[in-house]
N, C-alpha and C positions, 0 to 999 in steps of 0.2 A: 880738897877732893879733886882728882884729875878727871879729865873728860871721859876716859873709859869707865871709870867707876861711876861717874854721874849717869852715863847712858845705861849702865847695868842696873842702877837703882831705879831709873825711869822705867825700864822694862819690867821691873817688879811692881810698878804702879805706885812708887813712893811719890806723893804729891809735891814734896819740896824739890826733889830732883827734876820732876817734870817742869815745875815752875822755873827752876834755874836754867834749864835747857831752853825754854821759850824766851827767857830774858836774854840769853846768849844770842838767840836768833834776832830778837828785836834790836839789840844794840849793835849788830854787825855793821849795818850801813852807816850809822852815826860814827862808829869808831873808824871806819874806812875813810869817811869824809874828813874827820879830824886829822887822821894820819896824812891824807893827801894835802891838806892845807899846811900842815907842819913841814912836810917834805918839800912842798912847793916853795915855801918861804926860805927854806935852807938851801934849796937847789941841789938836793942830794939824791939819795937812793930812790930809784924809780919803782922798786918793788915794795916799798913800805905800805901802800894801801892794801895790797894783797895780804901781806903778813899780818895786818891788823886783825884779820878775821881768821887767823890760823886755828884758833880753838873751835870756831864754828865749823870750819872745814873738817877738822878731826872728828867732831861730833857727828856731822852728816855722814862721813865715811863709815863711822862705827855703826850708825843706825842702819845704813844701807846693807852692810855685810851681815848684820844680825837679823834683819827682817826678811823672811822667806819671800813674800810677795808684797811689795809696796803698792799703795793706791788700792788696797782692798777694803778698807773701812768705808762704811756707807756715809757719804757726806751730803748733808741736807742744808741748803742755804735758806735763810729767812730774810726777806727784804720788804721794804715798803716805806711810805712817808712817815715822818715823825708823828707820834701820837696814835698810831693804829694798833698798838699793843704787841710789838715784836718781842719784847722781853717777857711779857706775861705769856705769850704764845709759846715761847721757847721753854719756859717753865712747865707749861702743860705737856709739851712733847717729852720733856725729860721724864715726867711721871709716867707717861704712856709707855715709853721704851723700858723704863726700869721695871714696870710690871711684867714685861716679857723676860726680864733677867739680863738685858743688854747693859753693857758698860758704856757710859755716855760721856763724851767730851764736849765742851762748849767753848767756842771762841766768840766773844762779844766785842765788836769793834765800835769804839766811840770816836767822835770827831775831835780833833785837836785844835786848839786856838791858833789862828794864823798870826797872832801877835806874840804870845808867850810860849807856844808849843805845848802847853799843858792840856790835860783832858780830865773830865770829871770821873770817867770810868764807873758810872753808876748803874750800869745794866744789871749787875749782880744783886742789886737791892731787891729786885722782883723775883729772885731765884733763891732766897734764903732758906726755903724749905728743904733744899738739897745740900746745904752747906756741910752737914755732918755725914753725908752718905759717902763712904769710901769708894764707891763705884761711879761717882760723878765728879768730874774735874771741870771747874768753870774758870776761865781766864778772860779777863778784860784786856783789850789791847787798844792802844791809841793809834789812830790812822797816821799820825806824824806827817800830815800834809799830803799823804798819798791819795790820789783821786780814784773814783770808781766805787767807793763805798766800803773798801777793805783796807787793811794795813799791808805794807810791803811785805812784812814777814809772815803773813797768814799761810801761804803754801808750805813754808818750812815748819811752822807751828803745827800744821796738820800732820806732818811726818812724825813729829815728836809724840803727839797724842795717839797716833796709830801704833807707834812702837810701844807705848804704854799700855796697849791692849784695849783701846776703845773700839767697840763694835760700831758705834754710831757717833758721828761728830756733827754737831749743830753749829752752823756759822751764822751769827746774827750781824747784819751789816749796820752801818750808821744809818740815821734817818735820811733817806735818799729822795731825789726828785725823779725826773724822767730819763736821765741819761746815765745814772750810776748803775751799770749793769755788769760789772766785772764778776759778780758772784756767779753768773751763769757759766762762766768759763772755768770756775773752780769746783762747783758742786755737781753731784750726780743728779740731784733733784732740787729745783729752785721753787720755793713757795713765795708767792707775792701776796702780801697781806694788805687788805683794804678795810675801810670802815664806812658805814653809811654817812652821808652828808659831806664826803670829802670832795665832791665835784659832780658835774652833770654828765650826760651821755657823751658830750664832746670830749671830756677828760678821758672817759673810758676808751674812746676810739683812737686816742693819740698813740702814735708809735713811741716805743721806748721801753720803759720798765715792764709794762704788761706783756710785751712780746716775749720776754724771757721766761715767763711763768710756765712751769710744768704743772703746778697746782695753784689755783686761785682760792684764797681764803678770805672770806668776808667776816671779820671779827666784830665784836660788839653788836651781835645780831639781836640783842634785846633793845636796840635803839629804833626809833622811827626811821623809815626809809630803807630798811634792809631789803625788802622785796624789789624796790625800784633799782637798787644797786645790783642785785642778782640778775634782774631782767636785762639791764644794760650790759652786763658782762656776758650773758648768754647770747645777746645779739652780736657782740663782738667776736666771741669764740666761734659762733656759727659760720663766720666767714673764713675760718682757718681751714686750709686744704693741706693737711699733713697727717701722717700715720697716728700722731698723738694729739688729741684735743684736750686742753687742760680742764679737768673737772673743777666745779665750783663747790666749795664747802663753806657752810656757815657755822660760826663758833661764838661762844662767849667764854673766852680763855680765862677770865678772872674767876669763873665758876667751874671751869673744866668741862663745859658743855660743848659737844661736837668733837671731842678728842678722838673717839673711836672712828668717826667718819673721816677725820683728817688722816688718821693712821692708815685706814683702808685705802684712801686715795694715794698715799705715799707708797704703800705696798704694791698697788696696782701699777704705778709708774715704774717702780723698781723691777717688777716682773717684765714690763715692756722693754726696759733697757737691756735686760739680760737676754731676752728672747730675740730682739731685733739686732743685737750686736752694737747698739748705741752706747752701752756702758763702756765697752772697750774703746770706742772712738772718742768718747768724752775724756776718759782717763789718759789716753794717748795725747790728746790735745793739752790736757793739764800738765803732763810731764814735759811736753815741748815748751809750753809757756813758762814753766818754772826754770828750765835750762836757759831759755832766752833772756828772762828777766835777770838772772844772776850774771850771765855773760855781759849784758848791757850795763849793769851796775858796775862791774869790774872795769869795763872799757871807759865808762865815765870817770871813774876814780883815777885811772891812769892818764886819761885825757887831760884832766885838770892839772896834773903834775907836769906832763910833757909839753903842753901847748898853751899854758896860761899867758906867757909873754908874747908868743906868736899871735894868739887870738887878739890880744890888745892892740898889737901893731896892725893887724888886718882891719880891726874896727876903726882905727884912726884913718886908714886908707879909704875905707868905705865912706866915712864922714867927709873926707876930702875929695870925694868924687873921683878917686884914682882907680877904683875897681867896682865890681858889682857883687852882690851877696853870694851868687852861685860860684863865681870865679874865686872868691875868697874862701868859700867852703871847700872847693876843689884843692886849693893850695894847702889848707889845713889837713885834709884827708891824705894828700900825697905825702905829707911829712910822717904819717904813721908807718909808711912802707919802709 
């Protein structure tokens, strides 16, 4: 199947075509890196790393020309610490949006091993109720060492799901700490999920992941301590001086409790985004970030081929106290011209 036919079938919502396109996106960086290494060792064609992703470029061009308005699907990010119930909450949201008749796409990112590069990709285990629904597409993705809680290929995978007709795309990040906030630059609405007993008031006041929340969701609300958690979050959000103050919703996702309240909070935020113009600002920033990431990845690939030997020589000079790191970097950059 050629790329044009693959994109055409993806637009018709064929799950296998959608899956193959996302695989094409995921493998692009790895293929480019392999090509760069092979070309570098052979000392040959400088354009090989770019050519390694030719199929991906063709697919993205085909998607762009056939999609009337990109970045129009509603993107909702779900993030939080391990064990708070992100996958179960994602499953609950799938049910809620399907009751509205929306077509739903899910990208569930799992961490990859720093030693083997493998990943469990087990988030879908908690979403099996939707496995046979033709209007739900669930894809697990490995982070492949990418920091920030997402995979490098997530922005392009969003484009594929949007072209496949998904009205809502749910992006579940890896289990994150206090600094993995990349989802806020990708999603229209970011839901930060917490659970009772995950920390005291000092934890709630720390800058980081809670600051990116558009909606705060306290899951596992049938546990002791939920009121304490909600009170601490209210104290924190009370200090926010901004047009939007994150609402706090309590849920028991495993039982579907609180789904309507969560959906209402998401709808309220979506209305705020549209009325304030923030929706366009966020999507413009997302498009800018996507272009920049692809450009930097291409430059890194070319850089490895063009300047591997020069970089080694400069490193030797630095170790020999013959230069300083800034001068060495200037020398390397000057060679690009």
